[in-house]
N, C-alpha and C positions, 0 to 999 in steps of 0.2 A: 668224389675225388676232384681236386682242382686240376687245372691243365698241367701244372708243374708236376704234381704227384702222378698224373696219368703218364706223362712223358718219362718220368723216372721209372715207373713200373714197366713201361714198354722197353726202355733201354736197359733194364736190369740193374739200375743203380739203387743204392740204399735210399730209403725214404727219409724224410726229416725226422730226427729224433731216434733213428735206428743205427745201431752199430752192427755191421755184417762182417763175417769172416768167411773165407773160402774153405775149400776142402782140406787145405794144408794148414789152416789156422791163421793165415795172414789176414790183416784187416783191409777192407775194401774202401777205396776213396769214393766220396760222394760225387766228385766232379768228373773224374775220368773213368771210374770203374776198375782201375788197376789195383792189385793187391800188393801190400808192402809189409815188411816186418815192423818198421817204425814209421808211422804216417807223417809226423811233423817234418822228418827229413826229406819228404817228398813235397808236401804242400807249400813249404816256404819257397824253394827255388822254382817250382813248377807253376804254382797258383798264387804266390805272393801272400799266403796266409800263415800266420803263426798258429801255434796250437790253441791258444785262447780264442783267437779270431775264428778259427775253424769250428771250435765247439759252439761259439755264439752264432755263427752263420747257419749251422745245421741243427740247432736246438739240442745239443748234447749237454750233459751235466759238466760242471766245472772240474770235477775229479774223474771224468770218464777217461779210461785208459785208451790211448790212441796207438796201440801196439798189438802185435800178434799174441795169440794165446800162449805160445811157448815162451815168448819174452816176458809176458806177465807172470807166468808161473815161475820162471827163473828169478825174477825180481822178488817175488814173494818168498821163495826158498832162501835167497840171500838175506833178506830182511829177517826171516825167522832164525837162520843160523847166526846172524850177528846178534840178535836178541838173546839167543841161548848162550853164546860163547863169550860175550863181552859184558861183564858186570857193570862197567862204567857206562856203557850205552843204556843198559837197563835202568840204572839210576837216573841218567839224564832223561830217559823217556818217562819214567815215573814222575820226576819233578815237573816235566813239561805238562803231563796230564793233570797233575795236582794244581799247577798254575792255571791251566785252562778251566779246571773246576772252580777255583777260587774266583776267576774273572766272571765265569757264568753266574756263580752265586751272588757276586757283587752287582752284576747287571740286574738280576732278578730282585735283589733287595732295593736297588735304586728305583726300579720300575714300580715296585710295590709302594715305596715311599712317595713316589710321584702321584700314584693313584690316590693314596691316602690324603696327600696335601691338596689335591684337586677337590676331593670330596669335602674336606674341611673348609676350603675356600668357598665352595658353593653353599655349604651350610651357613657360613658366616654371612654371605651375601643375602641369603634368604632371611636370616634373622635381622640384618640391617635394613632390608627392604620393609619388613613388617614393622620395625620400629619407626622408620621414616613415615610409613603410611599412617601409623597411629599418631605420630607427632604432627602430621599435616605436610610433611616434605615428601612429595611423591617422586618416584624415580623415573617414571615414563609417562607416556600419553595414553589415555586422557587423564586429567587430574581427578582426584577423588570426588565422588558425587557431592559431598558437602561443600566443596570448593567451586563447583561448577555453577557460578552465578553470572548470568548474562547481564551486560550493561548496555545502555543506549549511548551512542556516540554523541558528544556534546556539540558537534558541528553538523553532521549530516543526518543524525537520528537513526542510523542503522544499528541494530543490536550486534554485539560482538562479545567474545569470550576473553576477558582480560588476563591472559597468561603469557608468559615469556619463557623461552627455552634458553637455558644457561648450561655451560659446560664446566664442570668442576675440575679440581686438580687431578682426580682419577680418570679424567677424559670421558666421563659419562654424562650424557645429556639429561637434564632435569627440567621439569616445567614448574614455574613459580607463578603464583597469582600476584599480579601487579595492581597498582593504584591508578593506572592511566585512564583518561577520560575519553580518548578518541580511538577510533578503530584503526587508523593508519597514520603514517607520518605526514601524508598530504593534508589530512584533516587537522592534524596538530599544527602544521605550519599556517594553514588558513585561519585557525582559531587564534593563534598568537598574533597574526597580522590584524585580525579584527579587534582584538583586545588592545593592541598598540594604537590603532586608529581611534578607538573609543576613548582611551586615556588622553590622546593628543587633543581630541575635540573637547574633552572635559577641561583640560588645562587652558585651552583657548577661551572657553566660555567663562571660566573663573577670572582669567586676566582681563577680559572685556567687561 
């Protein structure tokens, strides 16, 4: 037991998640230990808690009755008498239950349709991936083995893998084999500068 539960047990207060009634059927407050016929009428002015806040604070169900056993039985009898003696109320209640059933069935159908759609989408993605792989357009890293051809950088001589990552319209990264001859942008810039210098020296030699 935690310290709070131990203190509650010592003080005789109801523990968390427990609804306790005294010998007269009155419900016992978790905070002060006093018994009442209707608990929310006490918790709001005395402890500043509404019925929903009280249930959430002490781990009670959302539909837990915060009243005495006599009041709960009286409410049940009134509800039963109203159900028996008022045909209009019976119709309204049956329509309400039918509506709830239709809503529940609609939610289940939508959930089932969502699961089917997800399975169809995953199946289509797997088929598309296999087609891309067969056609040489790979969807992820590494590229297919037949496309893994290492090249030697034209400037520094370091071997590199000539692939480029691109993002398509479906926002999926794909790796494409390129035709570049250098391993990095710095080597490409140096190679271009060397080629421009060589072309300039050739033009100077021709003009001289």
